[in-house]
Every structure is written in C-alpha cells, then in structure tokens.
N, C-alpha and C positions, 0 to 999 in steps of 0.2 A: 419582664422580670428575669433576674438570673441569679444563680447561686454558684458556690465554689465547692470544687472537690480537691482535696490534698492527698498526695501520694509520697512515698519514699522512692527516690530514684537511685539506681546502682549502676556503676560502670562510668561515670563521668570522670574526667581527668583534668579538666581546665574550663575556662570560660567559653571556649569554642563549643563545647557540649551543650551549654545553655543556649547558644544561638541555633544549633542544629535542633534541638528540643522544641524550642519555641516556634521556629518556622515551620517545621514538619507537623507538629500537633495542631497548629493553628488551622490546618487544612480540614480537620475533622468536622463534620456537620454539627452545628450548634454550639461550637467553640467560639467564644468571643474574645478571650484573652488567655495567653499562657505565661506563667512566670516560673522560670527555672532558676535554682541556686545550687551550683556545685559545691560551694563552701558548706552548706547546710544539708546538702542531699535531698533537697525538697523539690516538688513540682506542684504547682497550683494551677488548676484550670478554672476559668470562669466560663460557665456554660449557661445556656437557656433553660428555663424551667421546663421540665419534662424530658431533659436530656441527662443521661447518666452513663458514665463509662467505667469500664472494669479494667484492672491491671492488664488482662489479656488483650484488650482492644489497643491500649497503648503500645504494647509489645509488637502488635501486628504491624504497626506504623514504623516505629524506630528500633525495634529489636535487631534489625539487620546491622545497626551500628554497635551492637554490644550492650545496650541499655536494658535493664530490667526493673520492674517496679513492684512495690508492696504497699500494704495499707500505711496510714500515717502513724500507727502505733508501733513503738519498738517491741518485738517479741521478748519474753522474759530471758535474762541472761545474755541479751545481745546488746552491744553499745551502738550508739549513733555513729554515723559515717566519719564524723569529725573526732572521734575518740583517739586519744594518743596511747600507743602501745610502746612501752619501755623495752619489751622483748623484741619487737620488730625493729625499733630504732637502734638497739644494740647490734643486732645482725647487719643491718645496713651500714652502721659505722665501721664494722670490721671490714666489709667488702670495699667500701670507699677508701679507707686507709690502705688497704692492699693495692687497689687500683692506682692511688695517688703515688705510692712508693715505686711502683712498677714504671709508671709513665714519667715520674721524675728522674729515676735512674736511667731510663732509655733516652731521656732528652726530648721526649715527645710534647713536653709542656713548654718547650722553649718557643718563643715567637720571634723568628728572625726577620730583619728588616727587608730581606730580598724575598720575592715571590717563590723562587726555587727552594729556598731553605726554611719556609714558614711551615715547619712540621706540625704546628698546632692547627693550621688550616685542615688537616686531614681529620682532626677531632671535629671541627666545625662541619665538615662535609659528611661525616658519619652521623652527626646529630641531625643534619638535613634529611639524610636517607631514612632515619627512623621516624622523623616528624611527619614525612609524606605518608606513611602507613599507619600513623597513630590516629587518635580521634580527631586531630586537626584536619585530617583528610575528609572527614565527613561534612565540614562546612566548606573547605577550599574546593574539594572534589565536587561538592554539591554545586557549587558556582560554575564550575566548568561544565557540568552536565546540563544545568539550567540553560547556560548561554547557547551550547551546542545544539541543545534540543530545540530551543526556540528558533534558532537559524535554520534547522532542518524543516520545521513546520512552515517557515515563511518560503523556503525554497525546496520544494519536494523533489526536484530532478537535480541534484547536485553531484558533481564529480567528486572523486575521492580527494582531490586537492582542496576542494570548496569545503569538504567535510572536515578536513584536518586544520584549515585555517583558523578557526576559533581557538583551538588548542595551542597552535604555535603562537598566535597573538598573545594569548593569556600568559603563557610561560615565558615569553620574551618581555612582555610588560612586567611580570613578576621579577625577573631578574634585573630589569632596568630600574624598577621601582625600588628594589631592595637595596641596590647599589647607591641610587640617588638619595633616598631617605637615610641610608646608612651613612653617607657623607655628611648629611646634616647632623646625625647623631654624634659622629667623630668631631665635627666642627664645634658642637656644643660642649663636648668634653674638653676641647682646646681652649674654648672661652672660659671655662669653669677652672682651669689650671692656674691658680693665683700664686701659689708657692709650693715647695715641696711638702711641707707639713699639711697645708690645706688639700693638696692633691692627694696625699696619703691618706687622709680620712675619707676623702671622697671616693677613691678606689676601694677601700675596705668597706665602706657603706654599700657600693655597688656590688661587691663580692658577696656581702651578706645576703643582698637581694637574690643573687644568682643560686646561693645555697638553699635559700628558703624556697625558690622555685623548683629546684632539683628535689627537695624534700616533698614538695607538693606532687610532682610527678611520680615519686615513690610511695605515695599514699601515707608518708609518715606525718606530713603536715597538709590535711586536706584544704585548709582555708586558702583562698586565692590571695596571693601576696601583692601582686602588681598586675594590672591588666587596664586596658584602655576603656573609656566609658562605653557602657552597652549601647547608647544611642549612636555612637560612631560605628560600631560594629554592624548594627542594624542597617544604617545608611549605606555602608559598603555592600552588604549582602543585597539590599534593595536595588542596586545598580544592575544586577543580573536581569531584571525585568524590562530594561531599556532595549530598544531595537536599533540603536545606533551602531553601525559596522565597527566603530572604534572601541566599543564597550569591552570586549574581551582584554585589550591591552590595558586600558584604564583599570578594569577590574583586578588584574593580575597585579598591577603595581599598588593597588589600595589594599591588597591582602596583607601588607606590611602592618596595618593597624587592626587586624583580627587578633582576638584574645588567645593566642596559642602559647602555652608555657615555653615551647622550645624556641619560639621566635622571641619571645620576651627575654629569655636567658641570653640569646645572641645578641639582641639589641644592648643589654646592658654590658655585655663582653666588649661589643664595638666602641661603647662609650669610654671604657677604661683606656682605650688607645689614645684618645686625645689627638687623633689624627684622622682627617677626612678620607684620605686615600686608603688607609690601612682598615678604617671602619667599613668604607665601601666595598673593599675587598673581602672582609668577613662576612658581610651580609649577602653579597653576590654569590659567594662559595656556598653558604647555607641555601640560597634559593636554587643553585645548581644541584645541591644535593637532593632537593625535593622534587626536581624536574623529571627524572626517570619514572618515578611512580605515578606522578600527576599526568604524564603523557599517556601511560597505560592504566589509567584510573580503576578500570574494571578488574583488570588482573591483580593489581596491587592490593586493593581493598579486600578481595576475596581470598588473598593468600595469607593475609596476617589478621586473624580475629581470634577472639576468645583468649586462652592462656597464653598463646604464642605472642599476640599483639601486646599483652600486658607485660610480658617478660621483656620484650625488646624496648618498650616504653620506660620501663623502670631501669633497664641496663643504661639507656640514654640518660635518664634522670641522674643516675650515679655519675656519668661522665660530666654532666653539667655541674654538679656538685664539685668534682675534681678541679674543674676549670675554675670555679668559685674559690676554692681553697688556695688554688695557684695565686689567685688575684689578691687573696688576703695577704699572701707573702709579699706581692708587689707593694700593696699598701704599707705594710710593716717595714719594708725596706726604705721607702720614701719618708718614714719616720725615724729613721736611723737605727732600726733593729733588723739584725741579720737574720734572714729566714730562707733556707735553713742556714745554720752557721757554716762558713767556708773554713776548711782546715788550712792553716797557714803553712806553707811550705817554702816561702821565699827566704832567702838569707838577707842579712843587713844591707840597706841601700848604700852604694858608694858615695863618698862625698867628694864633690868637684867644685873648686873655687868657693868653699865655705858653705856649699848647700848639699843636702842629700838629694841624688838624682834618681828619679823613677821614669822608666820608659814603658809605654803601653801602646798597644794598638786596639782600635775599635773596629773588628773585622766585619766582613759582608755577612757573616754567618750569625750575627746577633750575640757575640761574646766579646769579653775583654781578654786580651792576651798580653801579659798574664793577668790573672784576676785577683791575685793576692800578693801584698807587699809587706815589708817590715822596715819600720823607721824608728828613730829615738826621738824623745821629747826634746823641746826647746832648741831644736836645730832646724833652720829654714829648709823647706822642701821645694825643689824645682821639678815639676811632673810635666814630662814631655810626652804628648799624646798624638799619635798618628791616626787620622780619621780616613776611613775608606770613602769611596764615592756614594755607597748606599748604606748609610748608618741607621736609617730609621729613626726610633725614638733614642738611639745612642747618639744623635746630633746634640743632645743636652746632657751634660754631665751634672749630676747632683751628688753632694757629699755633705749633709746636714751638720755633722760634727765640726767641720772646717769652714762653715759659712759658704760653701762653694755651690753655685748654680749658674752655670755658664753654657752658652752655646759653643759647640765644636764645628769647625769647618773641614772639609776634605783637605788633607795635608797634615802639615804640623801645627800643633797647638801647644802652648805653654801655660800651666796653671801653677802658682806659687802660693804657699801657705806655711804656717809654722805650728806644728802639733804642740799642744801644751800639756795634755793629760794622758798618761798611759791607759791602754785599753785597746780593744779591737773595734774598729768602726767601719760602717758599711758605705759604699758609693754605689750609684746605679745610673740608669738612664732616666729620662723624665718621667716614665711610666713605672719604673721599678722592676721592669721585666729582665733587664741585663744587670748583673749584680757583681760586686767584688769587694773585698775587704782591705783595709790598711790597719796592721797592728802596730801600735805605738809602745815602744819598750822604754823603760826608765833609762835616763842618761846617767849612767854610773861610771 
C-alpha cells in the first residue's frame, strides 16, 4: 500500500526543474512516484506506507539547486506562487521598455543577413551564457555528470583525455544537434510562410509566445506557456543510463527537446526567420553560449546561486521579452503597419519617361539604403533595386499596400506599381526585419 504527501515547492523556473525534482527525489527510499508542477508550485510524493518525509529531508537532496519546500497550506497573507502582481509587472514593464529603447537605438536588434553583421546574435549568445548557469543547468549538467560518472566507474584507470572525452562529445553533440534541429525549425517557418499577411500573424503569434516565456522567467507569469511533452524529456534524461560510447554525443543533441524556457524562446526566435541556415545559426550560437559553463559545470553551478542566479535569470528573461517585442514589430510590418514609424526625410521622386523613379540598395548589413521615399498618387512608379550578394531575408521584398511580394536577385531588379491613396506605407523583407517606408502625397 502507498499514500501521498504534498508540498509547496519554491525556486523552480521552468519545466526543467520538474525533471530535476522528479529524477532526484525518486532515489529516496520508499518513494514510488514523484510529480512536480512548476506552474502550480506543487510537489506530490507517492510513498510506501510507513514512509514519511519532511521538508528538511527533501531539501537535503535537492536544496543544492536552490529549491525549498513548505507544507501544502498557504500561510495567512501569502499568495500562491502563481499569483499575479501588478506592482511587480509595472516595474518589469519599465525595465523592459528602457532596455528595448536602448537596444533599438543602438541597432543591436537588427538581424543582418551576414554572420559578421548579425549583432542580434550577440543577444542570443548572452542568453546562452545565462541559460547555462540557470536552473536548466541542473538537468543538462546532471546528464553530463551522470554520463561521465558512469564512464569513470566502468574504466577506473583513465587518462585525462579519456575523462574529458564524454564532456567534449556531449558539447559537440549539443552544438551539432541544435544546429540540425534548428535548421528543421527554420524550414518549418519557411513552409508556414504562405503570404505576407499570414506570415505577419504567425510572426506576431510566435513573438507573443516569446514574451510569455520571458514573463515566465521573470516570475510575472509563472505558468508554463510552451514546453515539450514531459514523457519526451524523461526519455532524453533516461539516455544517460546507457553504456554505449556514443551516448554523450546523442544525449547532447537531444537536449534540444528538454523543457528549458531559454531554449524554447530561442526556438521560437529561430522559427521567425523562416530560413533553415539562419535558424541553425541562431540555435548553434545559443548552444555555444552554454558551452563554457557546461564544460566547467562544477565551477559554473557553484558560482551562480541564490539571489545572483535569480538576478541573471530574470535579466535574461527581460532580454527574451525585448526580442519578442522586436518580433511583434516584424509581424506588424508584414501586416502593413510601420513599427516604429520611420521619419520621412526624402524629397519627391524624379519623373523619368513618365514614371516616378526610386533607387534603392539592399545592403549586406541588413538595411535598405535609402529606407524612406516620397512619391505622388496616381503616377506610375519604377523602383530600381540593387541587391547585394548576401541579402538574407532581404532577398524577398514585401509591400502589402501596393500588392508587392517578389523575390530579388543579386544585381539590378525592377519593380513597378502605381500608388492610389495618399498615406505612409511600409515595405520590408520577408520576415519584417528590414523595414522602410514610402509616403504617398496627394497629386495637386
């Protein structure tokens, strides 16, 4: 016979914490089953009759990860973990707005088609660095330790090279797996790109998911928004028990599917690119960011704990939200809404052979030069566009108001249309990352 014990668990940040709690507490004598829920802040033990555990017993096992426990009853005046705080949300909103404005003005949210100019990859790398010392380390690092320890037990007289081998294989597999699965994610985004409007709605939906994950990391919205099935995460973790020499490599690749909020936000970010190569680049850069800490797992996990760990985790959560807000702008652009509005500094377009002539370059740095034009209504426009050799998402030009969605090739391209209504209209690349405006003036 068995019975259940319920506890409140504190210090969890995402689905990875559930896996850590369930795996480690399952080793306690008399424990038959463990069920942890980050969203509800609950832990339930199914134990054999005659077995009883106190909060101190649980903390002795998993307290090293920053988890604490209390009874299943809420003390008077204390809200449950999922309570929403307007005061906290307001403070977070101010910080995020300031961070967004700073990064937007500095150009760090621009995703350039070239690797060298992809300044937003720096943000991806930073998020990887933080993810590696967050609660995600407890499960990913635990897998590394499990594999290397099992290897050490099987081969007691190992050289330093042999001891390091599982760690190298794990991290190599992680980078390769994140690149490969990232490419699949990017391909999925490409397949889902049906039209500029549909793509705009998709990008905005993904962006909202990123924002929700960021809010989750900030503890403003504790409920898990998006995560893989728990059975899949358990299967990945169970791989660490295998004795096959290739397991570290496979295990590293399969960590792509572990429920880490940071990983999920980057997967959504990669999906918005709609490009397998760039999505693979984003995910591999993220994995590279996690590598230094995972290679020195003991030092890394002991260096960032308690308040310091919580602070860096929440700072990275704010950065995830900023990337999400940036993608809201991308989606809005694809729907024909300028975000933010571009100031028009261009003079009227010259008329050559009865048509208004616009000249623009799609640069290798991920911008349109120039990015603002002025034309008059009811007069044909001939838009001459020079494409560089590395245009990225700029290889597709989208201008919803004028019915334009066309592929651009390196060299000279010509697009023709006739503006019919005065107003300021946006044009962009296929993912809304590169933006510009055309102002149509009344023909008087």
